[in-house]
C-alpha positions in Angstrom: -8.0 194.5 198.2 -9.6 191.1 198.2 -6.4 189.2 197.8 -9.2 185.8 197.5 -10.5 187.7 194.0 -7.1 189.1 193.2 -5.7 185.3 193.1 -8.8 184.0 191.5 -8.8 185.9 188.6 -5.1 186.0 187.9 -5.5 182.3 187.5 -8.1 182.2 185.2 -5.8 184.4 182.9 -2.7 182.4 184.1 -2.6 180.4 180.6 -2.8 182.5 178.5 -1.1 186.1 180.3 1.9 186.3 178.6 0.7 185.7 175.1 -2.2 188.6 176.0 1.0 190.6 177.1 2.9 190.3 174.1 0.0 190.5 171.1 -0.8 194.3 172.7 2.6 195.3 173.7 5.3 193.2 172.0 8.6 192.8 173.4 8.2 196.2 175.1 7.2 194.6 178.9 10.2 192.0 178.2 12.7 194.3 177.6 11.6 196.6 180.7 12.0 193.8 182.5 15.6 193.0 181.8 16.8 195.8 180.7 18.4 196.5 184.4 19.7 192.8 184.7 23.3 194.0 183.7 23.1 196.4 186.4 22.2 194.6 189.4 24.8 193.5 191.7 26.1 189.7 191.4 25.2 187.0 194.3 23.0 188.7 195.2 19.9 187.8 197.8 16.6 188.9 195.3 12.9 189.5 196.6 11.1 189.1 193.6 6.8 190.5 194.4 4.1 189.0 191.8 6.3 187.1 190.0 4.0 185.5 187.1 4.5 183.1 185.2 8.4 182.7 185.8 9.4 184.4 182.4 11.4 186.7 184.2 12.7 184.6 187.1 14.6 182.4 184.1 16.0 185.6 182.5 17.2 186.7 186.2 18.6 183.6 187.3 20.2 183.5 184.0 21.9 186.6 183.6 21.8 188.3 187.2 23.2 184.9 188.9 21.7 185.4 192.3 22.9 183.7 195.5 19.1 183.4 196.7 16.2 184.5 195.3 12.1 184.7 196.6 9.7 184.4 194.6 6.4 185.9 196.0 3.5 185.1 193.4 -0.2 185.5 194.7 -2.2 183.0 192.1 -1.6 179.0 192.8 -1.6 178.6 189.1 1.1 181.6 188.4 3.1 180.4 191.2 2.9 177.0 189.7 3.8 177.7 185.8 6.8 179.5 187.6 8.1 176.3 189.3 7.5 174.1 186.6 9.4 176.5 184.4 12.7 176.8 186.4 12.4 173.1 186.9 12.6 172.4 183.4 14.7 174.5 181.7 17.6 175.7 185.2 17.4 172.6 187.1 20.4 174.0 188.9 19.2 176.6 190.0 15.7 175.4 191.7 17.2 174.7 194.9 18.5 179.0 194.8 14.9 179.5 195.0 12.6 179.8 197.8 8.8 179.9 196.1 6.2 181.6 198.2 2.5 181.9 197.7 1.2 184.8 199.5 0.9 188.6 199.5 3.3 190.8 198.9 2.3 192.9 201.7 3.8 190.2 204.3 7.0 189.4 202.1 9.1 192.1 205.2 8.7 188.9 207.2 10.8 187.0 204.7 14.2 188.7 205.6 16.8 191.2 204.1 17.4 191.6 200.7 20.2 193.1 198.4 17.2 193.6 195.5 13.5 194.1 195.5 12.0 193.5 192.4 8.5 194.9 191.2 7.4 194.1 187.9 4.0 195.7 186.5 2.3 195.0 190.4 2.6 198.3 191.9 -0.4 199.7 189.2 -2.8 197.6 191.0 -2.3 199.9 194.0 -4.2 203.1 194.9 -1.9 205.8 196.1 -2.4 205.7 199.6 -2.3 201.7 199.5 1.1 202.4 198.0 2.5 204.5 199.9 1.8 202.2 202.4 3.2 199.0 200.8 5.9 200.6 200.4 7.1 202.0 203.6 6.0 198.2 204.9 9.1 197.0 202.4 11.5 199.2 201.9 13.1 198.3 205.8 13.6 194.6 204.0 16.3 196.3 201.7 19.8 196.1 202.6 21.7 199.5 203.0 22.2 200.9 199.5 19.9 198.3 198.4 18.2 198.4 194.9 14.7 198.4 193.6 14.2 197.3 190.1 10.5 198.8 189.3 9.2 198.8 185.8 5.3 199.7 184.9 2.9 201.5 182.7 3.3 205.6 182.4 1.3 208.4 180.6 2.8 210.0 177.5 2.6 214.0 177.1 3.5 214.1 173.5 1.1 213.6 170.8 -0.2 210.8 169.6 0.9 208.6 172.6 -0.2 210.8 174.6 -3.8 209.4 173.5 -2.6 206.2 172.6 -1.2 205.5 176.1 -4.3 207.2 177.7 -6.6 204.8 176.0 -4.6 201.6 176.5 -4.2 202.6 180.8 -7.7 203.8 180.7 -8.6 199.9 178.8 -5.9 198.0 181.2 -7.6 198.8 184.0 -11.4 198.4 183.1 -9.9 194.8 182.5 -8.4 193.7 185.2 -10.5 195.9 187.8 -13.3 193.1 185.6 -11.4 190.1 185.6 -9.3 190.0 189.1 -11.2 192.9 191.3 -8.1 195.2 191.6 -8.6 198.1 193.8 -7.1 201.1 191.6 -9.2 202.6 188.9 -5.6 204.6 187.6 -2.1 204.8 187.9 -0.7 205.8 191.0 2.1 209.1 191.5 5.4 205.9 191.2 7.4 208.8 191.5 6.0 210.0 195.0 5.8 206.9 196.4 9.3 205.7 196.1 10.3 209.6 197.0 8.4 208.8 200.3 10.3 205.3 200.7 13.6 207.3 200.7 14.6 205.4 197.2 16.0 208.1 194.0 16.4 206.6 190.9 20.1 205.8 189.1 19.3 204.9 185.7 15.7 204.4 183.6 14.7 203.4 180.3 11.4 203.8 178.2 9.9 201.3 175.5 6.5 201.1 173.5 6.6 204.9 172.6 7.8 206.0 176.5 4.3 204.3 177.6 6.2 201.6 179.2 9.0 202.6 181.6 11.7 200.5 183.5 13.9 202.0 186.6 16.4 201.0 188.9 16.4 202.9 192.6 18.6 202.6 195.3 19.0 204.8 198.7 20.7 207.8 198.0 20.8 207.5 193.8 21.9 210.4 192.7 22.1 210.6 188.9 19.4 209.3 186.1 20.7 207.4 183.5 18.0 207.4 180.9 17.5 205.5 177.6 14.3 205.3 175.1 13.4 202.6 172.7 
């Protein structure tokens, strides 16, 4: 994976990335990124990987009230937008955030966390690379820690089977062209989490079940599902 090309691509997209996502998916992505926040432990140490422009970070700080956040972002422009947003909207929480410009692959050096968050990040990785990434990062989680994940999914039922397949096909071609991501298709997220020893304890689905949000935990036993 060429980190420089990926970062440069997301730098170009940063000014209109959130608007583009809303144009295609409405509020579904934002709902997926926030629907589990109330279930996270309060005053937690949280690692956010691929944080984007900072919209999610603001919601995380407002709702989950973490004691510490390490916010890792590869794109320098996304990084700048995140810092500006928090400084302007939540200046008293700014000192609780450690902004790290760098790769998700290097986050295992940043300490141990109660919660790891990946929103629309893991789809960038081919299956083998995804499993290697998760094997590297899962030891960063404290015993009993949580992994909050949201991303896209193929839908089996008609007509969303056709719609989801078409949108995901277009998404990969767009991001391979604009950001040089290495993946060509959605990896099997379930297999990757299972191999990392993480089981889902809650899930919600949005946009005709094409967008999924899941909360994983070591030793999780039961999935509570919701669909919007």
